[in-house]
N, CA, C, O and the ligand as a Tripos MOL2 file, in Angstrom:
@<TRIPOS>MOLECULE
protein
  305   303    77     0     0
PROTEIN
NO_CHARGES

@<TRIPOS>ATOM
      1 N           1.4420  255.6470  -40.7620 N.3       1 MET1
      2 CA          0.6740  256.8480  -41.0860 C.3       1 MET1
      3 C           0.2010  256.7980  -42.5450 C.2       1 MET1
      4 O           0.9470  256.4190  -43.4480 O.2       1 MET1
      5 N          -1.0520  257.1920  -42.7430 N.am      2 ASN2
      6 CA         -1.6160  257.1350  -44.0840 C.3       2 ASN2
      7 C          -2.0100  258.5220  -44.5910 C.2       2 ASN2
      8 O          -2.2200  259.4540  -43.8140 O.2       2 ASN2
      9 N          -2.1030  258.6280  -45.9060 N.am      3 CYS3
     10 CA         -2.5000  259.8810  -46.5310 C.3       3 CYS3
     11 C          -3.9390  260.2200  -46.1420 C.2       3 CYS3
     12 O          -4.8200  259.3610  -46.1800 O.2       3 CYS3
     13 N          -4.1680  261.4800  -45.7690 N.am      4 PHE4
     14 CA         -5.5130  261.9050  -45.3930 C.3       4 PHE4
     15 C          -6.4620  261.8750  -46.5890 C.2       4 PHE4
     16 O          -7.6650  261.6640  -46.4390 O.2       4 PHE4
     17 N          -5.9080  262.0850  -47.7570 N.am      5 LYS5
     18 CA         -6.7520  262.1880  -48.9490 C.3       5 LYS5
     19 C          -7.1160  260.8220  -49.5150 C.2       5 LYS5
     20 O          -8.2890  260.5170  -49.7320 O.2       5 LYS5
     21 N          -6.0610  259.9780  -49.7570 N.am      6 CYS6
     22 CA         -6.3590  258.7260  -50.4600 C.3       6 CYS6
     23 C          -5.9930  257.4840  -49.6560 C.2       6 CYS6
     24 O          -6.0180  256.3740  -50.1870 O.2       6 CYS6
     25 N          -5.6470  257.6630  -48.3570 N.am      7 LYS7
     26 CA         -5.4150  256.5330  -47.4490 C.3       7 LYS7
     27 C          -4.2220  255.6540  -47.8510 C.2       7 LYS7
     28 O          -4.0550  254.5450  -47.3430 O.2       7 LYS7
     29 N          -3.4230  256.1560  -48.7430 N.am      8 GLU8
     30 CA         -2.2440  255.4150  -49.1880 C.3       8 GLU8
     31 C          -1.1810  255.4430  -48.0830 C.2       8 GLU8
     32 O          -1.1210  256.3920  -47.3010 O.2       8 GLU8
     33 N          -0.3420  254.3980  -48.0210 N.am      9 ASN9
     34 CA          0.7570  254.3930  -47.0630 C.3       9 ASN9
     35 C           1.8100  255.4250  -47.4610 C.2       9 ASN9
     36 O           2.2150  255.5000  -48.6210 O.2       9 ASN9
     37 N           2.2380  256.2080  -46.4970 N.am     10 LEU10
     38 CA          3.2170  257.2580  -46.7940 C.3      10 LEU10
     39 C           4.6330  256.6990  -46.7590 C.2      10 LEU10
     40 O           4.9350  255.7840  -45.9930 O.2      10 LEU10
     41 N           5.4920  257.2580  -47.5950 N.am     11 ILE11
     42 CA          6.8910  256.8550  -47.5720 C.3      11 ILE11
     43 C           7.7600  258.0260  -47.1120 C.2      11 ILE11
     44 O           7.4870  259.1860  -47.4230 O.2      11 ILE11
     45 N           8.8230  257.6870  -46.3580 N.am     12 GLU12
     46 CA          9.7170  258.7310  -45.8640 C.3      12 GLU12
     47 C          10.6730  259.1530  -46.9560 C.2      12 GLU12
     48 O          11.2490  258.3220  -47.6580 O.2      12 GLU12
     49 N          10.8310  260.4560  -47.0870 N.am     13 LYS13
     50 CA         11.5630  260.9970  -48.2110 C.3      13 LYS13
     51 C          12.1140  262.3660  -47.8540 C.2      13 LYS13
     52 O          11.5580  263.0640  -47.0070 O.2      13 LYS13
     53 N          13.2110  262.7510  -48.5030 N.am     14 LYS14
     54 CA         13.6970  264.1250  -48.3690 C.3      14 LYS14
     55 C          13.0910  264.9370  -49.5080 C.2      14 LYS14
     56 O          13.1630  264.5500  -50.6750 O.2      14 LYS14
     57 N          12.4960  266.0650  -49.1490 N.am     15 VAL15
     58 CA         11.8550  266.8890  -50.1790 C.3      15 VAL15
     59 C          12.4150  268.3130  -50.1540 C.2      15 VAL15
     60 O          13.0570  268.7290  -49.1900 O.2      15 VAL15
     61 N          12.1590  269.0350  -51.2200 N.am     16 ASN16
     62 CA         12.4770  270.4550  -51.2540 C.3      16 ASN16
     63 C          11.2200  271.2310  -50.8990 C.2      16 ASN16
     64 O          10.1720  271.0670  -51.5230 O.2      16 ASN16
     65 N          11.3430  272.0690  -49.8980 N.am     17 TYR17
     66 CA         10.2010  272.8400  -49.4200 C.3      17 TYR17
     67 C          10.3000  274.2500  -49.9820 C.2      17 TYR17
     68 O          11.2810  274.9530  -49.7360 O.2      17 TYR17
     69 N           9.2930  274.6640  -50.7310 N.am     18 VAL18
     70 CA          9.3360  275.9720  -51.3900 C.3      18 VAL18
     71 C           8.3000  276.9040  -50.7770 C.2      18 VAL18
     72 O           7.1290  276.5490  -50.6480 O.2      18 VAL18
     73 N           8.7440  278.0940  -50.4040 N.am     19 VAL19
     74 CA          7.8400  279.0940  -49.8670 C.3      19 VAL19
     75 C           7.8170  280.2860  -50.8070 C.2      19 VAL19
     76 O           8.8520  280.9060  -51.0540 O.2      19 VAL19
     77 N           6.6630  280.6050  -51.3240 N.am     20 ASN20
     78 CA          6.5010  281.7630  -52.1940 C.3      20 ASN20
     79 C           5.9510  282.9330  -51.4060 C.2      20 ASN20
     80 O           4.7730  282.9500  -51.0500 O.2      20 ASN20
     81 N           6.7980  283.9110  -51.1330 N.am     21 LEU21
     82 CA          6.3350  285.1090  -50.4460 C.3      21 LEU21
     83 C           6.3190  286.2530  -51.4520 C.2      21 LEU21
     84 O           6.8320  286.1350  -52.5650 O.2      21 LEU21
     85 N           5.7230  287.3510  -51.0380 N.am     22 GLU22
     86 CA          5.5970  288.4770  -51.9490 C.3      22 GLU22
     87 C           6.9560  288.9680  -52.4280 C.2      22 GLU22
     88 O           7.1630  289.2170  -53.6160 O.2      22 GLU22
     89 N           7.8690  289.1010  -51.4880 N.am     23 GLU23
     90 CA          9.1650  289.7020  -51.8050 C.3      23 GLU23
     91 C          10.2320  288.6780  -52.1530 C.2      23 GLU23
     92 O          11.2310  289.0060  -52.7930 O.2      23 GLU23
     93 N          10.0240  287.4620  -51.7410 N.am     24 THR24
     94 CA         11.1010  286.4880  -51.8170 C.3      24 THR24
     95 C          10.5960  285.0570  -51.9760 C.2      24 THR24
     96 O           9.4850  284.7210  -51.5680 O.2      24 THR24
     97 N          11.4270  284.2390  -52.5690 N.am     25 ILE25
     98 CA         11.1330  282.8100  -52.6620 C.3      25 ILE25
     99 C          12.1940  282.0780  -51.8600 C.2      25 ILE25
    100 O          13.3900  282.2820  -52.0700 O.2      25 ILE25
    101 N          11.7690  281.2430  -50.9600 N.am     26 ILE26
    102 CA         12.7020  280.4990  -50.1280 C.3      26 ILE26
    103 C          12.5870  279.0140  -50.4670 C.2      26 ILE26
    104 O          11.4960  278.4440  -50.4620 O.2      26 ILE26
    105 N          13.7240  278.4040  -50.7580 N.am     27 ILE27
    106 CA         13.7460  276.9780  -51.0410 C.3      27 ILE27
    107 C          14.6080  276.2960  -49.9850 C.2      27 ILE27
    108 O          15.7920  276.6000  -49.8380 O.2      27 ILE27
    109 N          14.0000  275.3800  -49.2600 N.am     28 ILE28
    110 CA         14.7440  274.6160  -48.2600 C.3      28 ILE28
    111 C          14.9010  273.2010  -48.7990 C.2      28 ILE28
    112 O          13.9220  272.4880  -49.0220 O.2      28 ILE28
    113 N          16.1420  272.8170  -49.0020 N.am     29 LYS29
    114 CA         16.3970  271.5100  -49.6140 C.3      29 LYS29
    115 C          16.5940  270.4260  -48.5570 C.2      29 LYS29
    116 O          17.1010  270.6870  -47.4670 O.2      29 LYS29
    117 N          16.1870  269.2140  -48.9000 N.am     30 GLY30
    118 CA         16.4520  268.0600  -48.0400 C.3      30 GLY30
    119 C          15.6590  268.0230  -46.7550 C.2      30 GLY30
    120 O          16.1760  267.6090  -45.7180 O.2      30 GLY30
    121 N          14.4040  268.4520  -46.8070 N.am     31 VAL31
    122 CA         13.5620  268.4140  -45.6120 C.3      31 VAL31
    123 C          12.9590  267.0140  -45.4660 C.2      31 VAL31
    124 O          12.3590  266.4950  -46.4070 O.2      31 VAL31
    125 N          13.1190  266.4030  -44.2810 N.am     32 PRO32
    126 CA         12.5430  265.0700  -44.0850 C.3      32 PRO32
    127 C          11.0190  265.1460  -44.0310 C.2      32 PRO32
    128 O          10.4560  265.9070  -43.2450 O.2      32 PRO32
    129 N          10.3630  264.3580  -44.8650 N.am     33 ALA33
    130 CA          8.9010  264.4030  -44.9320 C.3      33 ALA33
    131 C           8.3600  263.0100  -45.1510 C.2      33 ALA33
    132 O           9.0990  262.0780  -45.4670 O.2      33 ALA33
    133 N           7.0530  262.8840  -44.9770 N.am     34 LYS34
    134 CA          6.3670  261.6640  -45.3810 C.3      34 LYS34
    135 C           5.5280  262.0340  -46.5940 C.2      34 LYS34
    136 O           4.7260  262.9670  -46.5550 O.2      34 LYS34
    137 N           5.7260  261.2950  -47.6590 N.am     35 VAL35
    138 CA          5.1080  261.6630  -48.9250 C.3      35 VAL35
    139 C           4.1840  260.5510  -49.4070 C.2      35 VAL35
    140 O           4.5210  259.3690  -49.3300 O.2      35 VAL35
    141 N           3.0180  260.9450  -49.9030 N.am     36 CYS36
    142 CA          2.0830  259.9860  -50.4750 C.3      36 CYS36
    143 C           2.5270  259.6380  -51.8960 C.2      36 CYS36
    144 O           2.6690  260.5270  -52.7350 O.2      36 CYS36
    145 N           2.7460  258.3500  -52.1700 N.am     37 PRO37
    146 CA          3.2060  257.9540  -53.5040 C.3      37 PRO37
    147 C           2.1250  258.1310  -54.5680 C.2      37 PRO37
    148 O           2.4230  258.1310  -55.7620 O.2      37 PRO37
    149 N           0.8810  258.2790  -54.1410 N.am     38 LYS38
    150 CA         -0.2230  258.3820  -55.0850 C.3      38 LYS38
    151 C          -0.4980  259.8330  -55.4890 C.2      38 LYS38
    152 O          -0.4710  260.1710  -56.6720 O.2      38 LYS38
    153 N          -0.7650  260.6940  -54.4840 N.am     39 CYS39
    154 CA         -1.1600  262.0750  -54.8150 C.3      39 CYS39
    155 C          -0.0380  263.0740  -54.5810 C.2      39 CYS39
    156 O          -0.1590  264.2370  -54.9680 O.2      39 CYS39
    157 N           1.0680  262.6380  -53.9470 N.am     40 GLY40
    158 CA          2.1990  263.5330  -53.7630 C.3      40 GLY40
    159 C           2.0820  264.4770  -52.5790 C.2      40 GLY40
    160 O           2.9420  265.3350  -52.3820 O.2      40 GLY40
    161 N           1.0360  264.3280  -51.7950 N.am     41 GLU41
    162 CA          0.8470  265.1500  -50.6060 C.3      41 GLU41
    163 C           2.0130  264.9380  -49.6300 C.2      41 GLU41
    164 O           2.4590  263.8120  -49.4090 O.2      41 GLU41
    165 N           2.4930  266.0430  -49.0540 N.am     42 GLN42
    166 CA          3.6320  265.9590  -48.1430 C.3      42 GLN42
    167 C           3.2050  266.2650  -46.7130 C.2      42 GLN42
    168 O           2.4350  267.1920  -46.4630 O.2      42 GLN42
    169 N           3.7170  265.4690  -45.7830 N.am     43 TYR43
    170 CA          3.4160  265.6700  -44.3680 C.3      43 TYR43
    171 C           4.7090  265.8500  -43.5980 C.2      43 TYR43
    172 O           5.6890  265.1420  -43.8300 O.2      43 TYR43
    173 N           4.7050  266.8100  -42.6750 N.am     44 PHE44
    174 CA          5.8870  267.0610  -41.8520 C.3      44 PHE44
    175 C           5.5280  266.8530  -40.3990 C.2      44 PHE44
    176 O           4.4220  267.1940  -39.9810 O.2      44 PHE44
    177 N           6.4590  266.2890  -39.6080 N.am     45 ASP45
    178 CA          6.1510  266.1490  -38.1910 C.3      45 ASP45
    179 C           6.2950  267.5070  -37.4930 C.2      45 ASP45
    180 O           6.7650  268.4800  -38.0830 O.2      45 ASP45
    181 N           5.8740  267.5470  -36.2060 N.am     46 ASP46
    182 CA          5.8230  268.8180  -35.4780 C.3      46 ASP46
    183 C           7.1700  269.5150  -35.4130 C.2      46 ASP46
    184 O           7.2690  270.7260  -35.6120 O.2      46 ASP46
    185 N           8.2080  268.7330  -35.1310 N.am     47 GLU47
    186 CA          9.5300  269.3260  -34.9830 C.3      47 GLU47
    187 C           9.9990  269.9220  -36.3200 C.2      47 GLU47
    188 O          10.5390  271.0270  -36.3670 O.2      47 GLU47
    189 N           9.7840  269.1770  -37.3850 N.am     48 THR48
    190 CA         10.1850  269.6610  -38.7070 C.3      48 THR48
    191 C           9.4080  270.9190  -39.0720 C.2      48 THR48
    192 O           9.9790  271.8670  -39.6110 O.2      48 THR48
    193 N           8.1100  270.9320  -38.7820 N.am     49 SER49
    194 CA          7.2890  272.1100  -39.0750 C.3      49 SER49
    195 C           7.8040  273.3340  -38.3360 C.2      49 SER49
    196 O           7.8720  274.4300  -38.8920 O.2      49 SER49
    197 N           8.1670  273.1290  -37.0730 N.am     50 ARG50
    198 CA          8.7050  274.2460  -36.2860 C.3      50 ARG50
    199 C          10.0120  274.7430  -36.8750 C.2      50 ARG50
    200 O          10.2400  275.9480  -36.9810 O.2      50 ARG50
    201 N          10.8700  273.8030  -37.2590 N.am     51 ASN51
    202 CA         12.1480  274.1800  -37.8580 C.3      51 ASN51
    203 C          11.9480  274.9510  -39.1630 C.2      51 ASN51
    204 O          12.6220  275.9490  -39.4190 O.2      51 ASN51
    205 N          11.0250  274.4790  -39.9680 N.am     52 ILE52
    206 CA         10.7470  275.1590  -41.2390 C.3      52 ILE52
    207 C          10.2940  276.5950  -40.9740 C.2      52 ILE52
    208 O          10.7530  277.5390  -41.6180 O.2      52 ILE52
    209 N           9.3900  276.7340  -40.0170 N.am     53 GLU53
    210 CA          8.8620  278.0560  -39.6810 C.3      53 GLU53
    211 C           9.9810  278.9900  -39.2320 C.2      53 GLU53
    212 O          10.0350  280.1590  -39.6140 O.2      53 GLU53
    213 N          10.8770  278.4340  -38.4040 N.am     54 LYS54
    214 CA         11.9960  279.2160  -37.8750 C.3      54 LYS54
    215 C          12.9300  279.6550  -39.0110 C.2      54 LYS54
    216 O          13.3460  280.8110  -39.0790 O.2      54 LYS54
    217 N          13.2440  278.7180  -39.8880 N.am     55 ILE55
    218 CA         14.1390  279.0050  -41.0100 C.3      55 ILE55
    219 C          13.5190  280.0820  -41.9080 C.2      55 ILE55
    220 O          14.1980  281.0220  -42.3230 O.2      55 ILE55
    221 N          12.2270  279.9320  -42.2020 N.am     56 VAL56
    222 CA         11.5440  280.8860  -43.0780 C.3      56 VAL56
    223 C          11.5370  282.2820  -42.4540 C.2      56 VAL56
    224 O          11.7760  283.2820  -43.1310 O.2      56 VAL56
    225 N          11.2540  282.3290  -41.1440 N.am     57 ASN57
    226 CA         11.2220  283.6290  -40.4700 C.3      57 ASN57
    227 C          12.5780  284.3220  -40.4950 C.2      57 ASN57
    228 O          12.6580  285.5400  -40.6500 O.2      57 ASN57
    229 N          13.6340  283.5450  -40.3440 N.am     58 GLN58
    230 CA         14.9800  284.1200  -40.3930 C.3      58 GLN58
    231 C          15.2940  284.6220  -41.7980 C.2      58 GLN58
    232 O          15.8010  285.7300  -41.9790 O.2      58 GLN58
    233 N          14.9880  283.7980  -42.7770 N.am     59 LEU59
    234 CA         15.4260  284.1020  -44.1460 C.3      59 LEU59
    235 C          14.6210  285.2130  -44.7970 C.2      59 LEU59
    236 O          15.1510  285.9680  -45.6120 O.2      59 LEU59
    237 N          13.3590  285.3200  -44.4500 N.am     60 LYS60
    238 CA         12.5480  286.3350  -45.1390 C.3      60 LYS60
    239 C          12.9640  287.7490  -44.7370 C.2      60 LYS60
    240 O          12.6790  288.7130  -45.4480 O.2      60 LYS60
    241 N          13.6340  287.8620  -43.6020 N.am     61 GLN61
    242 CA         14.1300  289.1700  -43.1850 C.3      61 GLN61
    243 C          15.3080  289.6340  -44.0310 C.2      61 GLN61
    244 O          15.6040  290.8270  -44.0970 O.2      61 GLN61
    245 N          15.9670  288.6970  -44.6670 N.am     62 LEU62
    246 CA         17.0910  289.0580  -45.5240 C.3      62 LEU62
    247 C          16.6110  289.7120  -46.8190 C.2      62 LEU62
    248 O          17.3440  290.4600  -47.4660 O.2      62 LEU62
    249 N          15.3530  289.4090  -47.1820 N.am     63 ALA63
    250 CA         14.7370  289.9840  -48.3780 C.3      63 ALA63
    251 C          15.5780  289.8080  -49.6290 C.2      63 ALA63
    252 O          15.6790  290.7060  -50.4650 O.2      63 ALA63
    253 N          16.1730  288.6390  -49.7380 N.am     64 ILE64
    254 CA         16.8660  288.2910  -50.9720 C.3      64 ILE64
    255 C          15.8280  287.6620  -51.9020 C.2      64 ILE64
    256 O          14.9220  286.9600  -51.4520 O.2      64 ILE64
    257 N          15.9680  287.9190  -53.1840 N.am     65 GLU65
    258 CA         14.9400  287.4840  -54.1350 C.3      65 GLU65
    259 C          14.6770  285.9760  -54.0650 C.2      65 GLU65
    260 O          13.5350  285.5350  -53.9360 O.2      65 GLU65
    261 N          15.7460  285.2080  -54.1520 N.am     66 VAL66
    262 CA         15.6250  283.7580  -54.0300 C.3      66 VAL66
    263 C          16.6820  283.2630  -53.0530 C.2      66 VAL66
    264 O          17.8700  283.5390  -53.2160 O.2      66 VAL66
    265 N          16.2490  282.5470  -52.0600 N.am     67 THR67
    266 CA         17.1910  281.9850  -51.0990 C.3      67 THR67
    267 C          17.0770  280.4670  -51.1290 C.2      67 THR67
    268 O          15.9820  279.9170  -51.0150 O.2      67 THR67
    269 N          18.2040  279.8000  -51.2820 N.am     68 ILE68
    270 CA         18.2030  278.3430  -51.2600 C.3      68 ILE68
    271 C          19.1130  277.8870  -50.1140 C.2      68 ILE68
    272 O          20.2960  278.2260  -50.0770 O.2      68 ILE68
    273 N          18.5540  277.1270  -49.1950 N.am     69 VAL69
    274 CA         19.3460  276.6260  -48.0810 C.3      69 VAL69
    275 C          19.1470  275.1240  -47.9240 C.2      69 VAL69
    276 O          18.1990  274.5390  -48.4480 O.2      69 VAL69
    277 N          20.0650  274.5290  -47.1920 N.am     70 ASN70
    278 CA         19.9720  273.1210  -46.8710 C.3      70 ASN70
    279 C          19.3740  272.9490  -45.4890 C.2      70 ASN70
    280 O          19.8530  273.5380  -44.5200 O.2      70 ASN70
    281 N          18.3360  272.1510  -45.3980 N.am     71 TYR71
    282 CA         17.6700  271.9380  -44.1170 C.3      71 TYR71
    283 C          18.6410  271.4960  -43.0300 C.2      71 TYR71
    284 O          18.6360  272.0430  -41.9270 O.2      71 TYR71
    285 N          19.4740  270.5070  -43.3430 N.am     72 MET72
    286 CA         20.3970  269.9680  -42.3460 C.3      72 MET72
    287 C          21.4070  271.0070  -41.8580 C.2      72 MET72
    288 O          21.8070  270.9930  -40.6940 O.2      72 MET72
    289 N          21.8110  271.8990  -42.7450 N.am     73 ASP73
    290 CA         22.7500  272.9480  -42.3490 C.3      73 ASP73
    291 C          22.1170  273.8980  -41.3440 C.2      73 ASP73
    292 O          22.7990  274.4000  -40.4510 O.2      73 ASP73
    293 N          20.8190  274.1490  -41.4810 N.am     74 ARG74
    294 CA         20.1350  275.1270  -40.6550 C.3      74 ARG74
    295 C          19.7510  274.5740  -39.2950 C.2      74 ARG74
    296 O          19.6830  275.3300  -38.3260 O.2      74 ARG74
    297 N          19.5010  273.2870  -39.1960 N.am     75 VAL75
    298 CA         19.0570  272.7370  -37.9020 C.3      75 VAL75
    299 C          20.2080  272.1500  -37.0980 C.2      75 VAL75
    300 O          20.0670  271.8800  -35.9050 O.2      75 VAL75
    301 N          21.3480  271.9540  -37.7580 N.am     76 ALA76
    302 CA         22.4950  271.3400  -37.0610 C.3      76 ALA76
    303 C          23.0350  272.2690  -35.9810 C.2      76 ALA76
    304 O          23.9960  271.9240  -35.2930 O.2      76 ALA76
    305 ZN         -2.4640  260.6740  -51.1420 Zn       77 ZN77
@<TRIPOS>BOND
     1     1     2 1
     2     2     3 1
     3     3     4 2
     4     3     5 am
     5     5     6 1
     6     6     7 1
     7     7     8 2
     8     7     9 am
     9     9    10 1
    10    10    11 1
    11    11    12 2
    12    11    13 am
    13    13    14 1
    14    14    15 1
    15    15    16 2
    16    15    17 am
    17    17    18 1
    18    18    19 1
    19    19    20 2
    20    19    21 am
    21    21    22 1
    22    22    23 1
    23    23    24 2
    24    23    25 am
    25    25    26 1
    26    26    27 1
    27    27    28 2
    28    27    29 am
    29    29    30 1
    30    30    31 1
    31    31    32 2
    32    31    33 am
    33    33    34 1
    34    34    35 1
    35    35    36 2
    36    35    37 am
    37    37    38 1
    38    38    39 1
    39    39    40 2
    40    39    41 am
    41    41    42 1
    42    42    43 1
    43    43    44 2
    44    43    45 am
    45    45    46 1
    46    46    47 1
    47    47    48 2
    48    47    49 am
    49    49    50 1
    50    50    51 1
    51    51    52 2
    52    51    53 am
    53    53    54 1
    54    54    55 1
    55    55    56 2
    56    55    57 am
    57    57    58 1
    58    58    59 1
    59    59    60 2
    60    59    61 am
    61    61    62 1
    62    62    63 1
    63    63    64 2
    64    63    65 am
    65    65    66 1
    66    66    67 1
    67    67    68 2
    68    67    69 am
    69    69    70 1
    70    70    71 1
    71    71    72 2
    72    71    73 am
    73    73    74 1
    74    74    75 1
    75    75    76 2
    76    75    77 am
    77    77    78 1
    78    78    79 1
    79    79    80 2
    80    79    81 am
    81    81    82 1
    82    82    83 1
    83    83    84 2
    84    83    85 am
    85    85    86 1
    86    86    87 1
    87    87    88 2
    88    87    89 am
    89    89    90 1
    90    90    91 1
    91    91    92 2
    92    91    93 am
    93    93    94 1
    94    94    95 1
    95    95    96 2
    96    95    97 am
    97    97    98 1
    98    98    99 1
    99    99   100 2
   100    99   101 am
   101   101   102 1
   102   102   103 1
   103   103   104 2
   104   103   105 am
   105   105   106 1
   106   106   107 1
   107   107   108 2
   108   107   109 am
   109   109   110 1
   110   110   111 1
   111   111   112 2
   112   111   113 am
   113   113   114 1
   114   114   115 1
   115   115   116 2
   116   115   117 am
   117   117   118 1
   118   118   119 1
   119   119   120 2
   120   119   121 am
   121   121   122 1
   122   122   123 1
   123   123   124 2
   124   123   125 am
   125   125   126 1
   126   126   127 1
   127   127   128 2
   128   127   129 am
   129   129   130 1
   130   130   131 1
   131   131   132 2
   132   131   133 am
   133   133   134 1
   134   134   135 1
   135   135   136 2
   136   135   137 am
   137   137   138 1
   138   138   139 1
   139   139   140 2
   140   139   141 am
   141   141   142 1
   142   142   143 1
   143   143   144 2
   144   143   145 am
   145   145   146 1
   146   146   147 1
   147   147   148 2
   148   147   149 am
   149   149   150 1
   150   150   151 1
   151   151   152 2
   152   151   153 am
   153   153   154 1
   154   154   155 1
   155   155   156 2
   156   155   157 am
   157   157   158 1
   158   158   159 1
   159   159   160 2
   160   159   161 am
   161   161   162 1
   162   162   163 1
   163   163   164 2
   164   163   165 am
   165   165   166 1
   166   166   167 1
   167   167   168 2
   168   167   169 am
   169   169   170 1
   170   170   171 1
   171   171   172 2
   172   171   173 am
   173   173   174 1
   174   174   175 1
   175   175   176 2
   176   175   177 am
   177   177   178 1
   178   178   179 1
   179   179   180 2
   180   179   181 am
   181   181   182 1
   182   182   183 1
   183   183   184 2
   184   183   185 am
   185   185   186 1
   186   186   187 1
   187   187   188 2
   188   187   189 am
   189   189   190 1
   190   190   191 1
   191   191   192 2
   192   191   193 am
   193   193   194 1
   194   194   195 1
   195   195   196 2
   196   195   197 am
   197   197   198 1
   198   198   199 1
   199   199   200 2
   200   199   201 am
   201   201   202 1
   202   202   203 1
   203   203   204 2
   204   203   205 am
   205   205   206 1
   206   206   207 1
   207   207   208 2
   208   207   209 am
   209   209   210 1
   210   210   211 1
   211   211   212 2
   212   211   213 am
   213   213   214 1
   214   214   215 1
   215   215   216 2
   216   215   217 am
   217   217   218 1
   218   218   219 1
   219   219   220 2
   220   219   221 am
   221   221   222 1
   222   222   223 1
   223   223   224 2
   224   223   225 am
   225   225   226 1
   226   226   227 1
   227   227   228 2
   228   227   229 am
   229   229   230 1
   230   230   231 1
   231   231   232 2
   232   231   233 am
   233   233   234 1
   234   234   235 1
   235   235   236 2
   236   235   237 am
   237   237   238 1
   238   238   239 1
   239   239   240 2
   240   239   241 am
   241   241   242 1
   242   242   243 1
   243   243   244 2
   244   243   245 am
   245   245   246 1
   246   246   247 1
   247   247   248 2
   248   247   249 am
   249   249   250 1
   250   250   251 1
   251   251   252 2
   252   251   253 am
   253   253   254 1
   254   254   255 1
   255   255   256 2
   256   255   257 am
   257   257   258 1
   258   258   259 1
   259   259   260 2
   260   259   261 am
   261   261   262 1
   262   262   263 1
   263   263   264 2
   264   263   265 am
   265   265   266 1
   266   266   267 1
   267   267   268 2
   268   267   269 am
   269   269   270 1
   270   270   271 1
   271   271   272 2
   272   271   273 am
   273   273   274 1
   274   274   275 1
   275   275   276 2
   276   275   277 am
   277   277   278 1
   278   278   279 1
   279   279   280 2
   280   279   281 am
   281   281   282 1
   282   282   283 1
   283   283   284 2
   284   283   285 am
   285   285   286 1
   286   286   287 1
   287   287   288 2
   288   287   289 am
   289   289   290 1
   290   290   291 1
   291   291   292 2
   292   291   293 am
   293   293   294 1
   294   294   295 1
   295   295   296 2
   296   295   297 am
   297   297   298 1
   298   298   299 1
   299   299   300 2
   300   299   301 am
   301   301   302 1
   302   302   303 1
   303   303   304 2
@<TRIPOS>SUBSTRUCTURE
     1 MET1         2 RESIDUE 1 A MET
     2 ASN2         6 RESIDUE 1 A ASN
     3 CYS3        10 RESIDUE 1 A CYS
     4 PHE4        14 RESIDUE 1 A PHE
     5 LYS5        18 RESIDUE 1 A LYS
     6 CYS6        22 RESIDUE 1 A CYS
     7 LYS7        26 RESIDUE 1 A LYS
     8 GLU8        30 RESIDUE 1 A GLU
     9 ASN9        34 RESIDUE 1 A ASN
    10 LEU10       38 RESIDUE 1 A LEU
    11 ILE11       42 RESIDUE 1 A ILE
    12 GLU12       46 RESIDUE 1 A GLU
    13 LYS13       50 RESIDUE 1 A LYS
    14 LYS14       54 RESIDUE 1 A LYS
    15 VAL15       58 RESIDUE 1 A VAL
    16 ASN16       62 RESIDUE 1 A ASN
    17 TYR17       66 RESIDUE 1 A TYR
    18 VAL18       70 RESIDUE 1 A VAL
    19 VAL19       74 RESIDUE 1 A VAL
    20 ASN20       78 RESIDUE 1 A ASN
    21 LEU21       82 RESIDUE 1 A LEU
    22 GLU22       86 RESIDUE 1 A GLU
    23 GLU23       90 RESIDUE 1 A GLU
    24 THR24       94 RESIDUE 1 A THR
    25 ILE25       98 RESIDUE 1 A ILE
    26 ILE26      102 RESIDUE 1 A ILE
    27 ILE27      106 RESIDUE 1 A ILE
    28 ILE28      110 RESIDUE 1 A ILE
    29 LYS29      114 RESIDUE 1 A LYS
    30 GLY30      118 RESIDUE 1 A GLY
    31 VAL31      122 RESIDUE 1 A VAL
    32 PRO32      126 RESIDUE 1 A PRO
    33 ALA33      130 RESIDUE 1 A ALA
    34 LYS34      134 RESIDUE 1 A LYS
    35 VAL35      138 RESIDUE 1 A VAL
    36 CYS36      142 RESIDUE 1 A CYS
    37 PRO37      146 RESIDUE 1 A PRO
    38 LYS38      150 RESIDUE 1 A LYS
    39 CYS39      154 RESIDUE 1 A CYS
    40 GLY40      158 RESIDUE 1 A GLY
    41 GLU41      162 RESIDUE 1 A GLU
    42 GLN42      166 RESIDUE 1 A GLN
    43 TYR43      170 RESIDUE 1 A TYR
    44 PHE44      174 RESIDUE 1 A PHE
    45 ASP45      178 RESIDUE 1 A ASP
    46 ASP46      182 RESIDUE 1 A ASP
    47 GLU47      186 RESIDUE 1 A GLU
    48 THR48      190 RESIDUE 1 A THR
    49 SER49      194 RESIDUE 1 A SER
    50 ARG50      198 RESIDUE 1 A ARG
    51 ASN51      202 RESIDUE 1 A ASN
    52 ILE52      206 RESIDUE 1 A ILE
    53 GLU53      210 RESIDUE 1 A GLU
    54 LYS54      214 RESIDUE 1 A LYS
    55 ILE55      218 RESIDUE 1 A ILE
    56 VAL56      222 RESIDUE 1 A VAL
    57 ASN57      226 RESIDUE 1 A ASN
    58 GLN58      230 RESIDUE 1 A GLN
    59 LEU59      234 RESIDUE 1 A LEU
    60 LYS60      238 RESIDUE 1 A LYS
    61 GLN61      242 RESIDUE 1 A GLN
    62 LEU62      246 RESIDUE 1 A LEU
    63 ALA63      250 RESIDUE 1 A ALA
    64 ILE64      254 RESIDUE 1 A ILE
    65 GLU65      258 RESIDUE 1 A GLU
    66 VAL66      262 RESIDUE 1 A VAL
    67 THR67      266 RESIDUE 1 A THR
    68 ILE68      270 RESIDUE 1 A ILE
    69 VAL69      274 RESIDUE 1 A VAL
    70 ASN70      278 RESIDUE 1 A ASN
    71 TYR71      282 RESIDUE 1 A TYR
    72 MET72      286 RESIDUE 1 A MET
    73 ASP73      290 RESIDUE 1 A ASP
    74 ARG74      294 RESIDUE 1 A ARG
    75 VAL75      298 RESIDUE 1 A VAL
    76 ALA76      302 RESIDUE 1 A ALA
    77 ZN77       305 GROUP 0 **** ****
């Protein structure tokens, strides 16, 4: 798989996914992604995207100012 922007080969990496919402900031640590070494663009597969969405939906209801969770803890 290549970067859509610069066609660079993507490398598999664990990243921190940050969501900035009006009421809360959610940080999900250790999310498996494919990252472009050139421009830093991050790509997630379908399953990971669904998991991220699920985690965010759960956490934003808590309305804590900053929430930091581990991806692996949430999907296990
Ligand atoms: Zn790129």
